[in-house]
C-alpha positions in Angstrom: -16.7 56.6 2.4 -16.5 59.0 -0.6 -18.8 59.6 -3.6 -17.2 61.1 -6.7 -20.1 62.7 -8.4 -18.4 63.4 -11.8 -15.9 61.0 -13.5 -15.1 60.3 -17.1 -13.9 56.7 -16.8 -15.4 56.5 -20.3 -12.5 58.6 -21.6 -9.8 57.1 -23.8 -7.2 57.9 -21.1 -8.4 54.8 -19.2 -8.5 52.3 -22.0 -5.4 50.4 -20.8 -5.9 50.4 -17.0 -9.6 51.0 -16.1 -9.8 48.1 -13.6 -6.6 49.3 -11.9 -7.9 52.8 -11.6 -11.2 51.6 -10.1 -9.3 49.4 -7.7 -7.2 52.3 -6.5 -10.4 54.3 -6.0 -11.9 51.6 -3.9 -8.7 51.4 -1.8 -9.1 55.2 -1.1 -12.6 54.7 0.1 -14.5 55.9 -3.0 -17.6 53.7 -2.7 -19.7 55.3 -5.5 -19.1 57.2 -8.7 -21.2 58.7 -11.5 -19.7 58.3 -15.0 -20.8 61.2 -17.1 -21.6 60.8 -20.8 -21.8 63.9 -23.0 -22.0 62.6 -26.7 -22.8 59.4 -28.4 -19.6 57.4 -27.8 -19.2 58.5 -24.2 -22.8 57.9 -23.3 -22.5 54.3 -24.6 -19.4 53.7 -22.6 -20.9 55.3 -19.5 -23.8 52.9 -19.6 -21.5 49.9 -20.3 -19.3 50.8 -17.2 -22.4 51.4 -15.0 -23.8 48.0 -16.0 -20.5 46.3 -15.2 -20.0 47.7 -11.6 -22.9 47.8 -9.1 -21.4 50.8 -7.3 -21.0 52.9 -10.4 -23.8 54.9 -12.0 -24.2 56.9 -15.2 -25.4 60.3 -16.3 -26.4 60.9 -19.9 -26.6 64.2 -21.8 -25.1 66.4 -24.5 -22.2 68.7 -24.0 -22.6 72.4 -25.1 -19.4 72.4 -27.1 -21.0 69.7 -29.3 -24.5 71.1 -29.2 -24.4 71.7 -33.0 -24.2 67.9 -33.4 -27.2 66.9 -31.3 -30.2 65.7 -33.3 -33.8 65.0 -32.4 -32.9 61.3 -32.5 -30.2 61.9 -29.9 -32.6 63.6 -27.6 -35.1 60.7 -28.0 -32.3 58.3 -27.2 -31.4 60.2 -24.0 -35.0 60.1 -23.0 -35.1 56.3 -23.5 -31.8 55.9 -21.5 -33.3 57.9 -18.7 -35.4 54.8 -17.9 -32.3 52.7 -17.4 -32.0 51.7 -13.7 -28.3 52.8 -13.5 -28.9 56.3 -15.0 -29.3 58.8 -12.1 -29.0 62.2 -13.9 -29.1 64.0 -17.2 -25.9 65.8 -18.3 -23.5 67.1 -18.5 -25.3 70.0 -20.2 -25.0 73.7 -20.1 -23.2 76.5 -21.9 -19.5 76.9 -22.9 -18.5 80.2 -24.4 -14.8 79.4 -24.3 -14.8 77.2 -27.4 -16.6 78.4 -30.6 -17.6 75.1 -32.2 -21.3 75.6 -31.4 -23.1 78.9 -31.8 -24.4 80.4 -28.5 -28.0 80.2 -29.7 -27.7 76.6 -30.6 -26.1 75.8 -27.2 -29.0 77.6 -25.4 -31.6 75.7 -27.4 -30.0 72.3 -26.7 -29.6 73.3 -23.0 -33.2 74.2 -22.7 -34.4 71.1 -24.4 -32.4 68.9 -22.0 -33.7 70.7 -18.9 -37.3 70.2 -20.2 -36.5 66.5 -20.7 -35.1 66.2 -17.2 -38.3 67.6 -15.8 -40.3 65.2 -18.0 -38.4 62.1 -16.8 -37.9 63.6 -13.3 -34.1 63.3 -13.1 -31.6 65.9 -11.7 -29.2 67.6 -14.1 -25.4 68.1 -14.2 -24.4 71.6 -15.4 -21.3 72.4 -17.4 -20.6 76.2 -17.3 -17.6 77.9 -18.9 -17.5 81.7 -19.3 -21.3 81.7 -19.4 -22.5 82.2 -15.9 -25.2 84.8 -16.4 -26.9 83.0 -19.3 -26.7 79.6 -17.4 -28.4 81.1 -14.3 -31.0 82.8 -16.5 -31.9 79.6 -18.3 -32.0 77.6 -15.1 -34.5 80.1 -13.7 -36.6 80.3 -16.9 -36.8 76.5 -17.3 -37.7 75.9 -13.6 -34.8 73.7 -12.8 -36.0 73.8 -9.1 -38.4 71.0 -10.0 -35.6 68.5 -10.4 -32.5 70.2 -9.0 -29.0 69.1 -9.9 -25.3 69.9 -9.7 -23.2 72.9 -10.6 -20.3 70.8 -11.7 -16.8 71.9 -10.8 -18.0 75.2 -9.5 -15.7 78.2 -9.8 -18.1 81.1 -9.4 -18.8 83.5 -6.6 -20.8 82.9 -3.4 -23.5 85.2 -4.8 -23.9 82.9 -7.9 -23.8 79.8 -5.6 -26.6 81.3 -3.5 -28.7 81.9 -6.7 -28.1 78.3 -7.7 -28.9 76.8 -4.3 -32.2 78.8 -4.3 -33.0 76.7 -7.4 -32.5 73.4 -5.7 -28.9 73.0 -7.1 -26.0 71.5 -5.2 -22.5 73.0 -5.5 -19.7 70.6 -6.4 -16.0 71.2 -6.0 -13.1 69.4 -7.8 -9.4 69.5 -8.0 -9.1 73.3 -8.4 -10.2 73.9 -4.8 -6.8 72.3 -3.8 -4.7 74.7 -5.9 -2.6 77.1 -3.9 -3.8 80.1 -5.8 -7.5 79.1 -5.7 -8.6 81.9 -3.5 -12.2 82.2 -4.7 -13.1 78.5 -4.6 -11.7 78.2 -1.2 -13.7 81.1 0.0 -16.9 79.8 -1.5 -16.3 76.3 -0.1 -15.8 77.8 3.3 -19.1 79.7 3.2 -21.3 77.0 1.6 -23.9 75.2 3.8 -22.9 71.5 4.2 -26.2 70.2 3.0 -25.6 71.7 -0.5 -22.0 70.5 -0.9 -20.7 67.8 -3.2 -17.2 66.6 -4.3 -15.9 65.3 -7.6 -12.7 64.8 -9.7 -13.9 65.4 -13.3 -11.1 62.9 -14.0 -9.0 62.6 -16.2 -9.0 66.4 -16.0 -8.4 69.0 -13.3 -6.1 66.9 -11.2 -5.8 68.1 -7.6 -2.6 69.2 -5.8 -0.1 67.5 -5.4 -0.6 65.6 -8.6 -1.5 68.6 -10.8 -0.3 68.1 -14.4 -0.8 64.3 -14.4 -3.9 62.2 -15.3 -6.6 62.6 -12.7 -8.5 59.5 -11.3 -11.4 58.9 -8.9 -9.2 58.0 -5.9 -7.9 61.6 -5.9 -11.3 62.9 -4.8 -9.9 62.2 -1.3 -7.6 65.2 -1.7 -10.6 67.4 -2.5 -12.4 66.0 0.6 -9.3 66.7 2.7 -9.1 70.3 1.5 -12.7 71.1 2.1 -12.8 69.4 5.5 -9.9 71.6 6.5 -11.7 74.7 5.2 -14.9 73.8 7.0 -13.2 73.0 10.3 -14.6 69.5 10.4 -13.1 66.0 10.2 -12.4 64.2 6.9 -14.9 61.5 8.0 -17.6 64.0 8.6 -17.1 65.7 5.2 -17.1 62.3 3.5 -20.3 61.2 5.3 -22.1 64.5 4.5 -21.2 64.7 0.9 -22.0 61.0 0.3 -25.4 61.4 1.9 -26.0 64.6 -0.2 -25.1 62.7 -3.4 -27.3 59.7 -2.6 -30.2 62.0 -1.8 -29.9 63.9 -5.0 -29.4 60.8 -7.2 -32.1 58.8 -5.4 -29.7 56.0 -4.5 -30.9 53.9 -1.5 -28.2 51.3 -0.8 
């Protein structure tokens, strides 16, 4: 059985066929998913989906691209939602220096405030990092993320950065890009990572794995990520599925 730790079933791409997408995931052995909310509309939808399906959970946070839009009221709302029985993490949060909607200093402030909130409510965090690795790692260290841990979502960094993050109680999660033919670095890192710090995800509807690259991603495709990593690690698909599912449940505090 598989655990997709990062899905956006709350995206408009699934408005017309959400149930069919979920059914296909179940048929592929995906027994659990976390729907990630990152602004007001997607947080509301994530909660709604998690309340509808007993095997789906939610994470709530504020995306760095939209950091400039986050208010004190939003942060208070996220703190309130952290008490919801289906909310298992805060995020996605982090830094994104690719887009320039939110100034870097605003992103850093919003990131730090969310980590502090996670420590207050004792929930792990889900990290979005784009072109900002050095600052992300620095802030994680300074804000003592090791107290709650979390996920380096869709990791594309080096083994050195992965080791720094794992030392701070973070798990490393791989998505579709690890299946790409030219993905030399993700494959190398996945090969070297200890199994007890490994997670899998789709980030659907984005980052669709090979052989469906270029089409809409969906949770059932996490099986292709699992196949690729099992091959890299020299273990069976079933072993990889069992280990990553156990890791996810341990991190999220799910005891079913």
